[in-house]
N, C-alpha and C positions, 0 to 999 in steps of 0.2 A: 333577565336576571341570571339565568343559568349560564349564558354565554359569558357574562361578566365574571362569574365565579370561576369558570374554567380558565379564562384569561389571567385572572389574579393568581391562580395556582401555578400556571405556567411561568408567570413572571417571577415567582419565588424559587424556580429551579435554577439557583445560582451555582455556577461552576468555577468560581474564582477566576473570572475572565480577566481581571485587571490587578490582581494581587496574589501573593504567595498562598498556596493551600495551607489551611490551618492544621495544626498537629492533630486535632481531634478528628479530622477527616481523612487521615492517612489510612491506606489499605494494606492488608496482609498479602503475602506472596501468592496465596491461593487465587486471588482475583486476577493477578497478572498471568499466572499459569493458565487459568481459564480463558482469559482474553486472548493471549497469544495462540493458544491451541485453537480457539474458536475462529480467530481471524485468519489463520494460516492453514487449518484443515478446512478448506474453503472452496467457494465456487471457482476461484481462479485456478485452483489445482486441477480441476477437470479440464480446463482449457489449455493450460500450459503443458500438462503432461501429454495431451494430444498433439500440441504443436511441436514438441520436442521430437516425437515420432515422425511427424511430417517433414521436419528439417534434417532428418537423417542422422540423428545422434546415435552413436554406437552404444552397445550395452556397457562396455567398459568405461567409455567417456561419461555416461550418465551416472554410474555408480560411484566412480572415483571423483569425477569433477563435482558432482552434487554434494558429496561428503565434504570436500575441501571448501567449496563456496559457502555452504551453510555454516561451517565452522567460522569462517571469516565474518559472516553476518552476525553471529552470536557474539563474537569478540567485539565487534563494532558497537553493538548495543550496550554490552556490559562495561566496557572500559572507556567509551567515548561519550555516549549519550546519557546513560543513567546517572553517572556521577554529577554531571552538570544539573540535571533535573532535580536530584535530591538536594543539592546545595542551594539552588536558587528557588525552586518550587514555583516557577512561572510557566505559563503556557509559552510555546514557541513564539507566538505572535506578539505577546506583551514583552517578552525578553528582546526580541528583535526591535521592537519600538524603542526600547531604552538604548539600544546600540545605534540604530539607523535613523531614528526620527520618524514622525508620523507620515510624512509624504512618501518616502521610499517604502515604508512598510505597507502603506495603503496599496501601492502598485503591486508589491510582492503578494499581499494577501488575496487580492483579486485573482492573480494568476494561480496562486496556491489553491484557492478554493475551487476554481474551475477544474484544475487538474484532478483534485480529489473527487469532485462531482462526476467527472467522466469515468474515473476508476470505479466509483461506486455504481455508476450506471451500467458498466460491464457486468457487475455482479447481480444487479437487478435483472438484467437480461438472462443471465445464467439460471437464476431461480425461476424466471418465467418460462423457460423451456420445459421445466418439470411441472409447473402449476397447470399448464395447458394440456397435459397428457389426458386426464380423465374426460376432458371436453372435446377431444379430437380436434384441437386447434392446430392448424398447419404451422409447423415450426420453421423458422428461418434456418438455413444452414450456414456454416462458416463462410460460404461464398457469397451470401446475400449482402447487399449494401443497405437496402431500405426495408421498412416494415412490409410484410407480405400478406397481412390480413387485418381486418377490424378486430378479430378475436385476439390476435397478438397484442394490439395496442391496448385493449381493455385489460388483458392479463397483466401487462407491464404497469398500467396505472394502479391496479390493486396491489401488486407486490411493492411498488414504489411507495404507496401510501403507508403500508405496514412498517416498512423499514424506516421511513421518515419519522413515524410516531415513536419508535423505540429510540432513535437517535436523539430526539427532543428530550426524552426523559433523563438523559445524562449518564455519567460514567458508571455509577453503581448499577444502574439498570442494564447497561451494556455488559458489565462484568458478570452479573447474575445470569443473564441470558446465555453468555458464552460458556460459563462453567457447566451449565446443565446440558448444553448441546454438544460440546466438544468430544467427550468420551464416546458418545453414541455415534457421532459422525465418523470418527476414526475407525471404529469397528465395522461400519458399513462399507467404508472405502476398501478396507482389506478384504472383507467377506465377498464383496462384489468382484474383486480381482481374482480371488481364489475360485469363485464360482465360474469364472470365465476360462479357467485352465483347461478343462476338457475340450472346449471348442477350439483351442489352439494346439491341442495335442500334447499338453504337458502332463506327464504321468503323476499319479498320486504321491509318490515319494520324492518328487521334484528332481529326480536324477537327471532328467534331460532338460531342466529349466534353462540352463545357460545356452544350450544348443538351440532350443526353440526361440529364446530371446534374441539370439544373434540372427537367426534365419527369418523370423516372422515379425518380431516387434521392433527392436532397435537394431536395424539392419546396417546402419552406417551409410545408407544411400537415401538422399533426399527425394521427396516426391517431386514430380515434374512441375516446374515453375516455381519451386521453393528453394531458397538458398541453403547451402550445406553448412551444418554446424560442426565444430570440433570440440575437444575437451575444454579449450580456452573459452569458447562461447558459454559452455555450461558453467564453468567456474565463475566467470565474471557476471553472467546473468544471475546465477543463484545468489552470489554475494550481493549484487547491486540491484536486484529486483525490488528491494525495499530500501534503496539508497536514500530516498527522501525521508524515510522514517528514522534511520540510524545516523549515517554520516550527514544527512541533511537536517537532522535534529527535530523532525516533526514530532517524534515521540517524547520530546520534553513535555508535551501536553499530557501524555499518559503517565510517564514515570514521575511526574511531580507529585503524584499521590503515593509513591512507594516509600515505605519506612526506611529501607536500606538501599544503597547503590547497587549491591550485588543481586537485587531483584532483576537486574538486566539480563542475568543468565536464564530467566524464565522464558526468554525468547527461544531458547533451544527446543522447548516443547513444540513451538510452532514450526521451527526450521526443520526438525528431523521427523516428527510425526506428520507434519503438514507437507512442507516443501519436498522433503526427501522421499518418504514412503508414499505419500499421496500422489506425487508425480509419477512414481513407478507404477502405482496401482492404476492411475488413469491411462497410462500408456498401454497397459495390459487390456483395459476395458476397450480402448479405441481399436486396438488390433483385432479384438474379437467381435466388434459391433458392426452393424450395417448402417449406422447413422453417424453424423459428426456433431450433432447437437447434444450438449451435455445431459439434458433431461432424458431423452430417449436412450442414450448410451448407458446411463445408470439403470434405467428401467429394464432394459434388456438383460442386464447382468444380475440385478437383485430385486426386480419387481417393484412393488409400491414402496418398499423401504428404500430402495435406491433413488426413486424419484423424490421422496420426502427428504432424503439426505442432500440432494442437489438444492432443494428449496432452502433448507436450513443453512447449508454451506454458503450460499449466496448472501443470505441475511447476515451471518456472523462476520463476513468480510465487509459488506456494505455499511453495516451499522457504525463501527468505529471510524470508518473512512468518512462517512457523512458527518459524524460528530466533529472530526477535525475540520472539515469544510465549514461547518457552522461556526466554530470558534474563529476561524480565519476571517469570515465575513463579519463576525461580531466586532472584531477589533477594527476592521475597515469602516464599520458603521456603528460607533460606540454608543449612540443614542438609542439604538434598537436593542431589545431584549434578545438573548441568545436563541430562544425558541422560535422567534419570528424569522431570524436569518437562517436558522436550520431548516425551517419550512420552505424558504426560498431555495436553499441549496437542494432540498429534496425534490422540488419541482424541476430544477435544472437536471438533476440526476435522472429523474423519471423520463423526461423528454429524451435525454441522451440514450437511455436504455432501449428506446424504440428502434434504434438503428443497429442492426446486427454487425455492421462493419466495425463497431467499437470492439466487439469480442474477437472478430477475425484478426484484427491488428493488435491484439493485446500485448504480445511480446514487445513489439516496437513501441507501443504507447507507454508501457511500464518503464522501458529504458529512457524514453524521452522525458517523462515527467520527473524521473529521478535526476536527469541531467539538468533540467531547467531549475530545479529547486536546490540542488546540492551546493552551489557556491555559497549560499547563505549559511549553510551548515559549517563550511570552512571559516566563515567570518565569525560565527559564534565560538567555534573552537579556539581561534586565535585570540578573541576578546577575553575568553574565560581562562585559558591555560597559559597564554604567552604574553599578553600585553603588559601586565605589571612587572614581569621579569625583564621586559625590554624597555622600561621607562615610559610606556604609553598609558593613556587613560582608558580604562574600561567604561562601558556605558556612557560613551562620550556625548551622545545626543541628549540624554537625560540630564547629565550633570551640567552641561553648558547650554541647554535649551536650544538645540539645533533641530530644525524641522526636517533637514535632509543631510545625511552624512555622505558627503561627496566621495570619500574614500571607499565606502561600502558600495555606493551606487556605481562608481567606475569599475570596481572589481566585478560586480555581477554582470553589468552590461557588456564589458569587454570579454569576459569569459564565455558568455552566451554567443557572442559574435565569433569568437575563435572556434568554439565547438561546432558552430554551423559550418564554418569553413572546413574544419577537419572532416566533417561528415560528408558534405556536399562536394567539395573540391578534391580533397585527398582520399575520399572513399573509406575513411575509418568508420567501422560500424558503431552504432549507438551504444552497444553493450560495453565497449572498451573505453568510453569517454568519461563516465562519471568520476572514477577514482582520480585520474590525473587532473581533472577539473577541480576536484575538492582540494587536492594538494596545492594547485596553482592559486586557488582562492585564498588559502592561508598565507602564502608568500606575498601575493599582490596586495592583500588588505594591510598587512604589516608595512610593506613598502610605501603604499599610498598614504597610510595613516601618519607616518613620520612627517611627511610634508604637510598634510591636511591639518593635523592637530597643531603643529607649530604655527602655521600661517593663520589658522582660524583664531587661535588664542591671542596672537600678536595683534591682529587687526580687529579682534572682537566682532567678527561677523559670522 
């Protein structure tokens, strides 16, 4: 009886999976400030800040490139993603279904959900490196590929279970959790970095900060066996680290709850307090630490508060990421309740988190998942902003009951193939491919749609 009651309550956690969000459910800007701060003052920041140091980013490249890249990301959310979300109030997955048809969206949603599960898995692993500290569990390093102990596996299972539970509870629970956690996490990030200054030889007045930063932290020289990054790597990675969310339109699922389109500027809190300051802080921590696992790095700098910060930071990133994955799978399996598919996504996430290689390759993975998902963002952009002006039909699959929009499918598959060739054959790094791919998606989808819509309506097939 008790189990049936719990299941019934979970079934009632409706998140407007297949229809626009109702006006009564719209959220104020505070929830978005909290969510973006919580998601981006996060576990990824501990890892990415460390990897920038390892890739030999110079202090000037980090400070200037990071500022420019984060600004571009904020503008992408505010002027491209949020206006569409507020006008349509649909999740990414249901909006794509209206454009592309159920078969193509089924394929996309499976790929999308898996990408988000792996990203959330990296954050579960980050949190687990801190949870295991009091129990003296052997932590995997960034160089490990596989689980290194039973204790590590058990820790990941516990952390993954907690994160999955919060994601199942829905958007409002995610926002409340993030609003409470974000301010405290930011303070710990900064305090831990400042506490590490004496070990690096930085004087109290910060008069020699720039000198020490050049000589000890961001030296401009990559570690052995690691590729060299320039300011262009920093700009494009910083801008497009979340390409799947803004240019790729995944955050239609988040901003559909916003009262106004300009809530998109709430992303600035995450980009500058999180990506900008937190990456700087984690670089300082890494330079002063004797470990490369996020939990021990933070613990050495700020004690138990630092370790707790890593745990919470991992949660606040993994929670909305897993929420998005659950929505994607829910559209792919519409007869299942969202909580059930989120539970499945949580299981995939937790299994992935057991493998430290996911964290070690985080920079490449973030670039890759953005690249895979971003063409669909270009398709949505064209459909919303350009189609009617060019005499084309928006939401073509829904209006004319097409199960597979050939123009959209051809655009996505062709661009993925071209991106693979550009990376593998021409040697263009993943960080530089998402934006040109997004632009190409807009152009190709318009071009293909002229022929597809005309032919399809003429022959009624």
